[in-house]
N, C-alpha and C positions, 0 to 999 in steps of 0.2 A: 621428483617422481608430481604430477600436475594434478590439482586436488576437479574432478568432475565434479560439474553445478549443474544439480538436480532442484527443480524447484514444479516437485505434479501442481499442476493443475486447479485445483478447486475449484469448486466455488460454491459457498459459504453466504447465507439471505442473511443476514441480523437482525435473528428475530425470526418467526415462523407465523405471526401473523396479521392482526386487519382491523385488529377493536376501531370503533368511529371515537374513542377518544384518547388516542395519541397522539401526539407533536409530527406536522406530517415532517418535519428530520428529523424520529426517532429515523434506530435502529430496525425498530416492526416495518419501518419499511423501505428502507434502503437495500439495495442486492450489492455485493462486493464479489467480485470479481475477478480474475486471473486473466491479464492481460494482453500476455508474452512478453517475447526475452529479448534483446539486445546485445552482440557486444563484438567490440569493435575499439581500435584503437585502447587495446589495456584496460577499459571498461566495463559492466556491465553492467545495463539499466534492463530492469523489471516494470514492465506498464498492470497498473491494477484499473479495472472499473465499477463505475458508481452507475449503482440505475435507480429509480425512481421507480418503486415496484407499489407506492400508496397513492390513494386518491384525493394526496390534494399535493401543490408547489410543496414545492421541500426548498428552504437559503441556506445555501451553502458557502464556505466561505474558508481560509486557510492554507494551514498545512495538516493530516492525519498527523496522528499522534504512532511514534510509529514505537514495537519492539519487537525487537530478536530474541528467541528460549532457547533454551538445552536441552539434552536427553531430558529434564528433574523441570522444564515451567519456571527452571527461573530467568532471566533477565540476562544478557548475554554485559558484566559491567563495563567490556573491557572495550568495546563498540561506543564510538562516534561516531551521531547523531544525532546526524545543523538540518538545517533548513531552506532551500534555494529561495531566495528571491524576488518579490515577486514582475511579475513580468505582464507584457502587456494581452491580457486576458486572461491575463493569471495570476488569480494571488489580490490582484489591485481592486476588485471589488464584486463585494459573493453573490456569486453563480445562482438564481433560480430553474430550478430543476422541474417542470412540473413531469408529470406524473407519467411517465417511458420517456424523459428524456435521460441522457447516457454527461458519465462528467470520469473525471481519470486525472493520474494521478502517477507520480513514477519516483520507483527509489533508484540512484545508480552508486555505486561502489567500484571499485577496483579491482579486476581480476585476479586472481592467484596467477601465482608463477611460478613456484616451486612450495612443494611442504616443507623445504627448512629455512629454518631464521626469516620465515617472513612475519607481517603482526595479522593475521591473516585469524577470521576468528567462528569453528563450527554454529552452528545455530540449523535447528532440525526444525523448529515449527517461526514464522511471521505476524504480529497484530498489532494490526490499522484497528486503529477505531480514527470515526469521521469527528470535525468538530460537533461540542453540538450534538456528543449521540456519545454514552456510556456502556453501549454495546461494543464490544472487539468482532474484529473480523481474522478469524483462523484462516493459513493457510501451512501445510507440513513440507515438510519441504528435508536436502538436506540440501547446506550452499553450507560457500563459506565469507564470507566479508568482509573484509581487507580495505586499509583507509577507516574514509572520514565514511559510514554510511548518509549522502544528500536526495533527504524527499522532496519535492516538486511540493505548489501550493493547487493545493485541487484548478483544475481547469473544465470547460464547457466541450462536451462531446468524448465522446469512447476512445480507449486509448490506442496511439497510434502504432504501436508492435502487435496487435494485434494483422 
């Protein structure tokens, strides 16, 4: 039996205000939203777009911290999450996001082959915390993470999977 993958396109704003005293890269000035998905060659890829909704330039770099959660909100310990190496234009240098600018990151893992004998873990929530922030963006859904989940470094522009 094939598991179906469903990820709700929930756009979560990290915070809900724009206080003048907030750090330009605080969660109060960054919005993370679903940037689409793709399935090719037995791999699933999910894109997430980050938008600077604050009044000042924000500098981001590195990888977001990713947590996959079960129905009780507990992190799935059985899922390994690795960081993809930096590439030209993604992760080698910090990225300056002017107000209104976008960046993105992706998650990739094996597609479920069958429900029997697989190394897949079912998650109902994905939590992504951007580097230098402590306010995660949360995406509800129902999906199966198989094998190692790989998170890309933050790269310029909107998710290419839109």
